[in-house]
PyMOL commands that place a pseudoatom at each C-alpha (Angstrom):
pseudoatom trace, name=CA, resn=MET, resi=1, chain=A, elem=C, hetatm=0, pos=[23.712, 134.036, 133.397]
pseudoatom trace, name=CA, resn=LEU, resi=2, chain=A, elem=C, hetatm=0, pos=[27.125, 132.511, 134.090]
pseudoatom trace, name=CA, resn=LYS, resi=3, chain=A, elem=C, hetatm=0, pos=[25.490, 129.193, 135.028]
pseudoatom trace, name=CA, resn=THR, resi=4, chain=A, elem=C, hetatm=0, pos=[23.598, 129.180, 131.724]
pseudoatom trace, name=CA, resn=ILE, resi=5, chain=A, elem=C, hetatm=0, pos=[26.777, 129.826, 129.744]
pseudoatom trace, name=CA, resn=VAL, resi=6, chain=A, elem=C, hetatm=0, pos=[28.705, 127.109, 131.616]
pseudoatom trace, name=CA, resn=ILE, resi=7, chain=A, elem=C, hetatm=0, pos=[25.938, 124.546, 131.020]
pseudoatom trace, name=CA, resn=ALA, resi=8, chain=A, elem=C, hetatm=0, pos=[25.734, 125.445, 127.317]
pseudoatom trace, name=CA, resn=VAL, resi=9, chain=A, elem=C, hetatm=0, pos=[29.521, 125.155, 126.896]
pseudoatom trace, name=CA, resn=CYS, resi=10, chain=A, elem=C, hetatm=0, pos=[29.595, 121.805, 128.714]
pseudoatom trace, name=CA, resn=ILE, resi=11, chain=A, elem=C, hetatm=0, pos=[26.803, 120.436, 126.500]
pseudoatom trace, name=CA, resn=TYR, resi=12, chain=A, elem=C, hetatm=0, pos=[28.628, 121.619, 123.391]
pseudoatom trace, name=CA, resn=LEU, resi=13, chain=A, elem=C, hetatm=0, pos=[31.994, 120.169, 124.474]
pseudoatom trace, name=CA, resn=TYR, resi=14, chain=A, elem=C, hetatm=0, pos=[30.549, 116.769, 125.364]
pseudoatom trace, name=CA, resn=ALA, resi=15, chain=A, elem=C, hetatm=0, pos=[28.613, 116.644, 122.091]
pseudoatom trace, name=CA, resn=SER, resi=16, chain=A, elem=C, hetatm=0, pos=[31.791, 117.589, 120.224]
pseudoatom trace, name=CA, resn=ILE, resi=17, chain=A, elem=C, hetatm=0, pos=[33.574, 114.398, 121.289]
pseudoatom trace, name=CA, resn=PRO, resi=18, chain=A, elem=C, hetatm=0, pos=[33.858, 112.367, 118.031]
pseudoatom trace, name=CA, resn=PHE, resi=19, chain=A, elem=C, hetatm=0, pos=[32.758, 109.033, 119.471]
pseudoatom trace, name=CA, resn=SER, resi=20, chain=A, elem=C, hetatm=0, pos=[32.440, 107.279, 116.098]
pseudoatom trace, name=CA, resn=LEU, resi=21, chain=A, elem=C, hetatm=0, pos=[36.013, 108.247, 115.255]
pseudoatom trace, name=CA, resn=LEU, resi=22, chain=A, elem=C, hetatm=0, pos=[37.210, 106.972, 118.642]
pseudoatom trace, name=CA, resn=VAL, resi=23, chain=A, elem=C, hetatm=0, pos=[35.269, 103.716, 118.270]
pseudoatom trace, name=CA, resn=GLY, resi=24, chain=A, elem=C, hetatm=0, pos=[36.858, 103.319, 114.842]
pseudoatom trace, name=CA, resn=PHE, resi=25, chain=A, elem=C, hetatm=0, pos=[40.269, 103.590, 116.472]
pseudoatom trace, name=CA, resn=LEU, resi=26, chain=A, elem=C, hetatm=0, pos=[39.231, 100.841, 118.919]
pseudoatom trace, name=CA, resn=PHE, resi=27, chain=A, elem=C, hetatm=0, pos=[38.501, 98.668, 115.893]
pseudoatom trace, name=CA, resn=GLY, resi=28, chain=A, elem=C, hetatm=0, pos=[41.861, 99.570, 114.346]
pseudoatom trace, name=CA, resn=LYS, resi=29, chain=A, elem=C, hetatm=0, pos=[40.644, 102.002, 111.685]
pseudoatom trace, name=CA, resn=ASP, resi=30, chain=A, elem=C, hetatm=0, pos=[40.649, 105.738, 111.050]
pseudoatom trace, name=CA, resn=ILE, resi=31, chain=A, elem=C, hetatm=0, pos=[37.211, 106.223, 109.512]
pseudoatom trace, name=CA, resn=ARG, resi=32, chain=A, elem=C, hetatm=0, pos=[38.286, 109.613, 108.163]
pseudoatom trace, name=CA, resn=LYS, resi=33, chain=A, elem=C, hetatm=0, pos=[40.471, 107.720, 105.694]
pseudoatom trace, name=CA, resn=GLU, resi=34, chain=A, elem=C, hetatm=0, pos=[38.018, 104.987, 104.721]
pseudoatom trace, name=CA, resn=GLY, resi=35, chain=A, elem=C, hetatm=0, pos=[34.565, 104.748, 103.200]
pseudoatom trace, name=CA, resn=SER, resi=36, chain=A, elem=C, hetatm=0, pos=[32.976, 108.169, 102.793]
pseudoatom trace, name=CA, resn=GLY, resi=37, chain=A, elem=C, hetatm=0, pos=[35.504, 109.765, 105.157]
pseudoatom trace, name=CA, resn=ASN, resi=38, chain=A, elem=C, hetatm=0, pos=[32.661, 111.050, 107.337]
pseudoatom trace, name=CA, resn=VAL, resi=39, chain=A, elem=C, hetatm=0, pos=[33.094, 110.723, 111.106]
pseudoatom trace, name=CA, resn=GLY, resi=40, chain=A, elem=C, hetatm=0, pos=[29.487, 109.663, 111.674]
pseudoatom trace, name=CA, resn=GLY, resi=41, chain=A, elem=C, hetatm=0, pos=[27.902, 106.355, 112.563]
pseudoatom trace, name=CA, resn=THR, resi=42, chain=A, elem=C, hetatm=0, pos=[27.025, 105.239, 109.041]
pseudoatom trace, name=CA, resn=ASN, resi=43, chain=A, elem=C, hetatm=0, pos=[30.620, 105.368, 107.882]
pseudoatom trace, name=CA, resn=LEU, resi=44, chain=A, elem=C, hetatm=0, pos=[31.690, 103.695, 111.124]
pseudoatom trace, name=CA, resn=GLY, resi=45, chain=A, elem=C, hetatm=0, pos=[29.290, 100.844, 110.340]
pseudoatom trace, name=CA, resn=ARG, resi=46, chain=A, elem=C, hetatm=0, pos=[30.516, 100.598, 106.753]
pseudoatom trace, name=CA, resn=THR, resi=47, chain=A, elem=C, hetatm=0, pos=[34.171, 100.439, 107.712]
pseudoatom trace, name=CA, resn=CYS, resi=48, chain=A, elem=C, hetatm=0, pos=[34.101, 98.613, 111.054]
pseudoatom trace, name=CA, resn=GLY, resi=49, chain=A, elem=C, hetatm=0, pos=[30.887, 96.584, 111.056]
pseudoatom trace, name=CA, resn=SER, resi=50, chain=A, elem=C, hetatm=0, pos=[27.611, 96.447, 112.954]
pseudoatom trace, name=CA, resn=LYS, resi=51, chain=A, elem=C, hetatm=0, pos=[29.100, 96.067, 116.455]
pseudoatom trace, name=CA, resn=ALA, resi=52, chain=A, elem=C, hetatm=0, pos=[31.107, 99.243, 116.012]
pseudoatom trace, name=CA, resn=PHE, resi=53, chain=A, elem=C, hetatm=0, pos=[28.039, 100.999, 114.613]
pseudoatom trace, name=CA, resn=VAL, resi=54, chain=A, elem=C, hetatm=0, pos=[25.884, 100.060, 117.609]
pseudoatom trace, name=CA, resn=LEU, resi=55, chain=A, elem=C, hetatm=0, pos=[28.550, 101.230, 120.066]
pseudoatom trace, name=CA, resn=GLY, resi=56, chain=A, elem=C, hetatm=0, pos=[29.076, 104.516, 118.204]
pseudoatom trace, name=CA, resn=PHE, resi=57, chain=A, elem=C, hetatm=0, pos=[25.325, 105.051, 117.837]
pseudoatom trace, name=CA, resn=ILE, resi=58, chain=A, elem=C, hetatm=0, pos=[24.699, 104.621, 121.559]
pseudoatom trace, name=CA, resn=MET, resi=59, chain=A, elem=C, hetatm=0, pos=[27.524, 107.003, 122.436]
pseudoatom trace, name=CA, resn=ASP, resi=60, chain=A, elem=C, hetatm=0, pos=[26.332, 109.640, 119.951]
pseudoatom trace, name=CA, resn=LEU, resi=61, chain=A, elem=C, hetatm=0, pos=[22.763, 109.132, 121.166]
pseudoatom trace, name=CA, resn=SER, resi=62, chain=A, elem=C, hetatm=0, pos=[23.961, 109.900, 124.704]
pseudoatom trace, name=CA, resn=LYS, resi=63, chain=A, elem=C, hetatm=0, pos=[24.943, 113.409, 123.578]
pseudoatom trace, name=CA, resn=GLY, resi=64, chain=A, elem=C, hetatm=0, pos=[21.355, 114.434, 122.907]
pseudoatom trace, name=CA, resn=ALA, resi=65, chain=A, elem=C, hetatm=0, pos=[19.799, 112.395, 125.719]
pseudoatom trace, name=CA, resn=LEU, resi=66, chain=A, elem=C, hetatm=0, pos=[22.141, 113.584, 128.465]
pseudoatom trace, name=CA, resn=ALA, resi=67, chain=A, elem=C, hetatm=0, pos=[21.867, 117.172, 127.275]
pseudoatom trace, name=CA, resn=VAL, resi=68, chain=A, elem=C, hetatm=0, pos=[18.095, 117.119, 127.711]
pseudoatom trace, name=CA, resn=LEU, resi=69, chain=A, elem=C, hetatm=0, pos=[18.037, 115.166, 130.965]
pseudoatom trace, name=CA, resn=ILE, resi=70, chain=A, elem=C, hetatm=0, pos=[20.845, 116.958, 132.784]
pseudoatom trace, name=CA, resn=ALA, resi=71, chain=A, elem=C, hetatm=0, pos=[19.983, 120.409, 131.484]
pseudoatom trace, name=CA, resn=GLY, resi=72, chain=A, elem=C, hetatm=0, pos=[16.366, 119.966, 132.494]
pseudoatom trace, name=CA, resn=GLY, resi=73, chain=A, elem=C, hetatm=0, pos=[17.461, 118.998, 136.002]
pseudoatom trace, name=CA, resn=LEU, resi=74, chain=A, elem=C, hetatm=0, pos=[19.616, 122.119, 136.220]
pseudoatom trace, name=CA, resn=GLY, resi=75, chain=A, elem=C, hetatm=0, pos=[16.900, 124.472, 135.056]
pseudoatom trace, name=CA, resn=PHE, resi=76, chain=A, elem=C, hetatm=0, pos=[18.313, 124.879, 131.543]
pseudoatom trace, name=CA, resn=ASN, resi=77, chain=A, elem=C, hetatm=0, pos=[15.873, 124.822, 128.618]
pseudoatom trace, name=CA, resn=PRO, resi=78, chain=A, elem=C, hetatm=0, pos=[15.854, 121.190, 127.386]
pseudoatom trace, name=CA, resn=LEU, resi=79, chain=A, elem=C, hetatm=0, pos=[14.940, 122.179, 123.815]
pseudoatom trace, name=CA, resn=LEU, resi=80, chain=A, elem=C, hetatm=0, pos=[17.909, 124.518, 123.640]
pseudoatom trace, name=CA, resn=ALA, resi=81, chain=A, elem=C, hetatm=0, pos=[20.100, 121.842, 125.220]
pseudoatom trace, name=CA, resn=GLY, resi=82, chain=A, elem=C, hetatm=0, pos=[19.133, 119.353, 122.504]
pseudoatom trace, name=CA, resn=VAL, resi=83, chain=A, elem=C, hetatm=0, pos=[19.853, 121.840, 119.732]
pseudoatom trace, name=CA, resn=ILE, resi=84, chain=A, elem=C, hetatm=0, pos=[23.250, 122.703, 121.242]
pseudoatom trace, name=CA, resn=ALA, resi=85, chain=A, elem=C, hetatm=0, pos=[24.086, 118.994, 121.419]
pseudoatom trace, name=CA, resn=ILE, resi=86, chain=A, elem=C, hetatm=0, pos=[23.251, 118.529, 117.737]
pseudoatom trace, name=CA, resn=LEU, resi=87, chain=A, elem=C, hetatm=0, pos=[25.381, 121.556, 116.819]
pseudoatom trace, name=CA, resn=GLY, resi=88, chain=A, elem=C, hetatm=0, pos=[28.246, 120.252, 118.948]
pseudoatom trace, name=CA, resn=HIS, resi=89, chain=A, elem=C, hetatm=0, pos=[28.120, 116.899, 117.183]
pseudoatom trace, name=CA, resn=THR, resi=90, chain=A, elem=C, hetatm=0, pos=[28.003, 118.373, 113.696]
pseudoatom trace, name=CA, resn=PHE, resi=91, chain=A, elem=C, hetatm=0, pos=[30.464, 121.220, 114.326]
pseudoatom trace, name=CA, resn=SER, resi=92, chain=A, elem=C, hetatm=0, pos=[32.965, 119.589, 116.670]
pseudoatom trace, name=CA, resn=VAL, resi=93, chain=A, elem=C, hetatm=0, pos=[35.612, 121.859, 118.146]
pseudoatom trace, name=CA, resn=PHE, resi=94, chain=A, elem=C, hetatm=0, pos=[37.880, 118.793, 118.215]
pseudoatom trace, name=CA, resn=LEU, resi=95, chain=A, elem=C, hetatm=0, pos=[37.567, 118.270, 114.439]
pseudoatom trace, name=CA, resn=ASN, resi=96, chain=A, elem=C, hetatm=0, pos=[38.000, 121.849, 113.199]
pseudoatom trace, name=CA, resn=PHE, resi=97, chain=A, elem=C, hetatm=0, pos=[34.228, 122.379, 113.403]
pseudoatom trace, name=CA, resn=LYS, resi=98, chain=A, elem=C, hetatm=0, pos=[33.376, 119.363, 111.273]
pseudoatom trace, name=CA, resn=GLY, resi=99, chain=A, elem=C, hetatm=0, pos=[31.534, 116.278, 112.429]
pseudoatom trace, name=CA, resn=GLY, resi=100, chain=A, elem=C, hetatm=0, pos=[28.738, 113.810, 111.836]
pseudoatom trace, name=CA, resn=LYS, resi=101, chain=A, elem=C, hetatm=0, pos=[25.296, 114.625, 110.505]
pseudoatom trace, name=CA, resn=GLY, resi=102, chain=A, elem=C, hetatm=0, pos=[23.464, 114.719, 113.803]
pseudoatom trace, name=CA, resn=VAL, resi=103, chain=A, elem=C, hetatm=0, pos=[20.981, 111.874, 113.403]
pseudoatom trace, name=CA, resn=ALA, resi=104, chain=A, elem=C, hetatm=0, pos=[21.952, 109.746, 116.426]
pseudoatom trace, name=CA, resn=THR, resi=105, chain=A, elem=C, hetatm=0, pos=[22.312, 112.830, 118.613]
pseudoatom trace, name=CA, resn=ALA, resi=106, chain=A, elem=C, hetatm=0, pos=[18.926, 114.099, 117.446]
pseudoatom trace, name=CA, resn=PHE, resi=107, chain=A, elem=C, hetatm=0, pos=[17.425, 110.699, 118.249]
pseudoatom trace, name=CA, resn=GLY, resi=108, chain=A, elem=C, hetatm=0, pos=[18.895, 110.888, 121.761]
pseudoatom trace, name=CA, resn=PHE, resi=109, chain=A, elem=C, hetatm=0, pos=[17.329, 114.320, 122.158]
pseudoatom trace, name=CA, resn=VAL, resi=110, chain=A, elem=C, hetatm=0, pos=[13.939, 112.953, 121.068]
pseudoatom trace, name=CA, resn=LEU, resi=111, chain=A, elem=C, hetatm=0, pos=[14.293, 109.829, 123.230]
pseudoatom trace, name=CA, resn=ALA, resi=112, chain=A, elem=C, hetatm=0, pos=[14.870, 111.889, 126.361]
pseudoatom trace, name=CA, resn=TYR, resi=113, chain=A, elem=C, hetatm=0, pos=[12.131, 114.370, 125.520]
pseudoatom trace, name=CA, resn=SER, resi=114, chain=A, elem=C, hetatm=0, pos=[9.421, 112.074, 124.155]
pseudoatom trace, name=CA, resn=PHE, resi=115, chain=A, elem=C, hetatm=0, pos=[9.845, 108.309, 124.591]
pseudoatom trace, name=CA, resn=TRP, resi=116, chain=A, elem=C, hetatm=0, pos=[6.841, 107.280, 122.469]
pseudoatom trace, name=CA, resn=GLY, resi=117, chain=A, elem=C, hetatm=0, pos=[7.789, 109.812, 119.841]
pseudoatom trace, name=CA, resn=ALA, resi=118, chain=A, elem=C, hetatm=0, pos=[11.241, 108.222, 119.705]
pseudoatom trace, name=CA, resn=ILE, resi=119, chain=A, elem=C, hetatm=0, pos=[9.683, 104.774, 119.273]
pseudoatom trace, name=CA, resn=PHE, resi=120, chain=A, elem=C, hetatm=0, pos=[7.598, 106.160, 116.406]
pseudoatom trace, name=CA, resn=ALA, resi=121, chain=A, elem=C, hetatm=0, pos=[10.664, 107.768, 114.770]
pseudoatom trace, name=CA, resn=ILE, resi=122, chain=A, elem=C, hetatm=0, pos=[12.902, 104.692, 115.040]
pseudoatom trace, name=CA, resn=THR, resi=123, chain=A, elem=C, hetatm=0, pos=[10.102, 102.499, 113.666]
pseudoatom trace, name=CA, resn=VAL, resi=124, chain=A, elem=C, hetatm=0, pos=[9.774, 104.732, 110.605]
pseudoatom trace, name=CA, resn=PHE, resi=125, chain=A, elem=C, hetatm=0, pos=[13.562, 104.777, 110.234]
pseudoatom trace, name=CA, resn=LEU, resi=126, chain=A, elem=C, hetatm=0, pos=[13.856, 100.967, 110.341]
pseudoatom trace, name=CA, resn=ILE, resi=127, chain=A, elem=C, hetatm=0, pos=[10.984, 100.414, 107.889]
pseudoatom trace, name=CA, resn=VAL, resi=128, chain=A, elem=C, hetatm=0, pos=[12.441, 102.846, 105.341]
pseudoatom trace, name=CA, resn=LEU, resi=129, chain=A, elem=C, hetatm=0, pos=[15.940, 101.423, 105.879]
pseudoatom trace, name=CA, resn=LYS, resi=130, chain=A, elem=C, hetatm=0, pos=[14.686, 97.866, 105.347]
pseudoatom trace, name=CA, resn=ILE, resi=131, chain=A, elem=C, hetatm=0, pos=[13.085, 98.908, 102.066]
pseudoatom trace, name=CA, resn=SER, resi=132, chain=A, elem=C, hetatm=0, pos=[15.648, 101.360, 100.697]
pseudoatom trace, name=CA, resn=LYS, resi=133, chain=A, elem=C, hetatm=0, pos=[18.965, 100.396, 102.393]
pseudoatom trace, name=CA, resn=TYR, resi=134, chain=A, elem=C, hetatm=0, pos=[19.778, 104.136, 102.441]
pseudoatom trace, name=CA, resn=VAL, resi=135, chain=A, elem=C, hetatm=0, pos=[20.614, 105.423, 105.913]
pseudoatom trace, name=CA, resn=SER, resi=136, chain=A, elem=C, hetatm=0, pos=[20.471, 109.039, 104.737]
pseudoatom trace, name=CA, resn=LEU, resi=137, chain=A, elem=C, hetatm=0, pos=[16.999, 108.702, 103.214]
pseudoatom trace, name=CA, resn=SER, resi=138, chain=A, elem=C, hetatm=0, pos=[15.733, 106.765, 106.226]
pseudoatom trace, name=CA, resn=SER, resi=139, chain=A, elem=C, hetatm=0, pos=[17.031, 109.457, 108.583]
pseudoatom trace, name=CA, resn=ILE, resi=140, chain=A, elem=C, hetatm=0, pos=[15.424, 112.316, 106.677]
pseudoatom trace, name=CA, resn=ILE, resi=141, chain=A, elem=C, hetatm=0, pos=[12.050, 110.572, 106.354]
pseudoatom trace, name=CA, resn=ALA, resi=142, chain=A, elem=C, hetatm=0, pos=[12.086, 109.518, 110.023]
pseudoatom trace, name=CA, resn=ILE, resi=143, chain=A, elem=C, hetatm=0, pos=[12.766, 113.063, 111.234]
pseudoatom trace, name=CA, resn=PHE, resi=144, chain=A, elem=C, hetatm=0, pos=[10.101, 114.544, 108.957]
pseudoatom trace, name=CA, resn=SER, resi=145, chain=A, elem=C, hetatm=0, pos=[7.602, 111.894, 110.069]
pseudoatom trace, name=CA, resn=TYR, resi=146, chain=A, elem=C, hetatm=0, pos=[8.427, 112.694, 113.659]
pseudoatom trace, name=CA, resn=PHE, resi=147, chain=A, elem=C, hetatm=0, pos=[7.879, 116.374, 112.978]
pseudoatom trace, name=CA, resn=LEU, resi=148, chain=A, elem=C, hetatm=0, pos=[4.366, 115.518, 111.721]
pseudoatom trace, name=CA, resn=TYR, resi=149, chain=A, elem=C, hetatm=0, pos=[3.864, 113.415, 114.859]
pseudoatom trace, name=CA, resn=THR, resi=150, chain=A, elem=C, hetatm=0, pos=[4.765, 116.388, 117.078]
pseudoatom trace, name=CA, resn=ILE, resi=151, chain=A, elem=C, hetatm=0, pos=[2.089, 118.540, 115.476]
pseudoatom trace, name=CA, resn=PHE, resi=152, chain=A, elem=C, hetatm=0, pos=[-0.526, 116.277, 117.076]
pseudoatom trace, name=CA, resn=PHE, resi=153, chain=A, elem=C, hetatm=0, pos=[1.192, 115.250, 120.307]
pseudoatom trace, name=CA, resn=GLN, resi=154, chain=A, elem=C, hetatm=0, pos=[3.587, 118.030, 121.343]
pseudoatom trace, name=CA, resn=SER, resi=155, chain=A, elem=C, hetatm=0, pos=[3.619, 121.770, 121.839]
pseudoatom trace, name=CA, resn=ALA, resi=156, chain=A, elem=C, hetatm=0, pos=[3.936, 124.203, 118.942]
pseudoatom trace, name=CA, resn=VAL, resi=157, chain=A, elem=C, hetatm=0, pos=[7.337, 125.349, 120.224]
pseudoatom trace, name=CA, resn=TYR, resi=158, chain=A, elem=C, hetatm=0, pos=[8.630, 121.779, 120.262]
pseudoatom trace, name=CA, resn=SER, resi=159, chain=A, elem=C, hetatm=0, pos=[7.251, 121.159, 116.759]
pseudoatom trace, name=CA, resn=ILE, resi=160, chain=A, elem=C, hetatm=0, pos=[9.072, 124.239, 115.485]
pseudoatom trace, name=CA, resn=ALA, resi=161, chain=A, elem=C, hetatm=0, pos=[12.307, 123.025, 117.118]
pseudoatom trace, name=CA, resn=ILE, resi=162, chain=A, elem=C, hetatm=0, pos=[11.960, 119.621, 115.441]
pseudoatom trace, name=CA, resn=PHE, resi=163, chain=A, elem=C, hetatm=0, pos=[11.218, 121.243, 112.091]
pseudoatom trace, name=CA, resn=ILE, resi=164, chain=A, elem=C, hetatm=0, pos=[14.434, 123.265, 112.428]
pseudoatom trace, name=CA, resn=VAL, resi=165, chain=A, elem=C, hetatm=0, pos=[16.305, 120.038, 113.242]
pseudoatom trace, name=CA, resn=PHE, resi=166, chain=A, elem=C, hetatm=0, pos=[14.733, 118.403, 110.176]
pseudoatom trace, name=CA, resn=CYS, resi=167, chain=A, elem=C, hetatm=0, pos=[15.839, 121.285, 107.920]
pseudoatom trace, name=CA, resn=PHE, resi=168, chain=A, elem=C, hetatm=0, pos=[19.337, 121.232, 109.393]
pseudoatom trace, name=CA, resn=VAL, resi=169, chain=A, elem=C, hetatm=0, pos=[19.791, 117.458, 109.065]
pseudoatom trace, name=CA, resn=THR, resi=170, chain=A, elem=C, hetatm=0, pos=[18.376, 117.535, 105.528]
pseudoatom trace, name=CA, resn=PHE, resi=171, chain=A, elem=C, hetatm=0, pos=[20.845, 120.290, 104.615]
pseudoatom trace, name=CA, resn=LEU, resi=172, chain=A, elem=C, hetatm=0, pos=[23.722, 118.212, 105.992]
pseudoatom trace, name=CA, resn=HIS, resi=173, chain=A, elem=C, hetatm=0, pos=[22.541, 115.311, 103.827]
pseudoatom trace, name=CA, resn=ARG, resi=174, chain=A, elem=C, hetatm=0, pos=[22.323, 117.389, 100.626]
pseudoatom trace, name=CA, resn=GLU, resi=175, chain=A, elem=C, hetatm=0, pos=[25.176, 115.471, 98.964]
pseudoatom trace, name=CA, resn=ASN, resi=176, chain=A, elem=C, hetatm=0, pos=[23.540, 112.175, 99.908]
pseudoatom trace, name=CA, resn=ILE, resi=177, chain=A, elem=C, hetatm=0, pos=[20.271, 113.353, 98.357]
pseudoatom trace, name=CA, resn=LYS, resi=178, chain=A, elem=C, hetatm=0, pos=[22.108, 114.272, 95.181]
pseudoatom trace, name=CA, resn=ARG, resi=179, chain=A, elem=C, hetatm=0, pos=[23.767, 110.835, 95.050]
pseudoatom trace, name=CA, resn=ILE, resi=180, chain=A, elem=C, hetatm=0, pos=[20.414, 109.098, 95.601]
pseudoatom trace, name=CA, resn=GLN, resi=181, chain=A, elem=C, hetatm=0, pos=[18.984, 111.042, 92.653]
pseudoatom trace, name=CA, resn=GLU, resi=182, chain=A, elem=C, hetatm=0, pos=[22.013, 110.051, 90.551]
pseudoatom trace, name=CA, resn=GLY, resi=183, chain=A, elem=C, hetatm=0, pos=[21.870, 106.434, 91.696]
pseudoatom trace, name=CA, resn=THR, resi=184, chain=A, elem=C, hetatm=0, pos=[25.368, 106.557, 93.209]
pseudoatom trace, name=CA, resn=GLU, resi=185, chain=A, elem=C, hetatm=0, pos=[24.533, 106.626, 96.937]
pseudoatom trace, name=CA, resn=ARG, resi=186, chain=A, elem=C, hetatm=0, pos=[25.956, 103.602, 98.715]
pseudoatom trace, name=CA, resn=LYS, resi=187, chain=A, elem=C, hetatm=0, pos=[23.475, 101.225, 100.301]
pseudoatom trace, name=CA, resn=ILE, resi=188, chain=A, elem=C, hetatm=0, pos=[24.245, 99.556, 103.604]
pseudoatom trace, name=CA, resn=THR, resi=189, chain=A, elem=C, hetatm=0, pos=[25.395, 95.944, 103.555]
pseudoatom trace, name=CA, resn=TRP, resi=190, chain=A, elem=C, hetatm=0, pos=[26.120, 95.479, 107.247]
pseudoatom trace, name=CA, resn=MET, resi=191, chain=A, elem=C, hetatm=0, pos=[22.526, 95.311, 108.463]
for i in range(1, 191): cmd.bond("trace and resi %d" % i, "trace and resi %d" % (i + 1))
show_as sticks, trace
zoom trace
């Protein structure tokens, strides 16, 4: 029991590290004070450019991927590990329980758990992003598409976990959805 608690806390603490904020500092900017003010990868890309975005994305992706890989090796449920990582990223103890919207961390979780599923999800994401230029919309559609994918290629338990992730990420993007409907959501210009 103690081992389980320690692993869960370690996953949460690592996922709580605000990598996009730290990368922004490396590029000389506090992303909390620029763009949307969000500490996620999209705002990092908007304020610091594509190189910063890629670095922040990879680091946030590592939260979900390492959680699944290390936890699995230690006998901890990898699905639970991935969910804890997403919660750590979005409710960071280092940012007064605020954070990013969990997309890169969720992708890392999927990448470690299902490589071909991750390829499918990122392909959907890039196609929608190319057409719409909305990161938020692309993220939501990619996660929902991946959920549909899991119905055919993964277990029912895993599908339910991904559906919960989809609902959670969609909820975190509720303001973005509203802005898309109003025509005020910012499109990316750095990709």
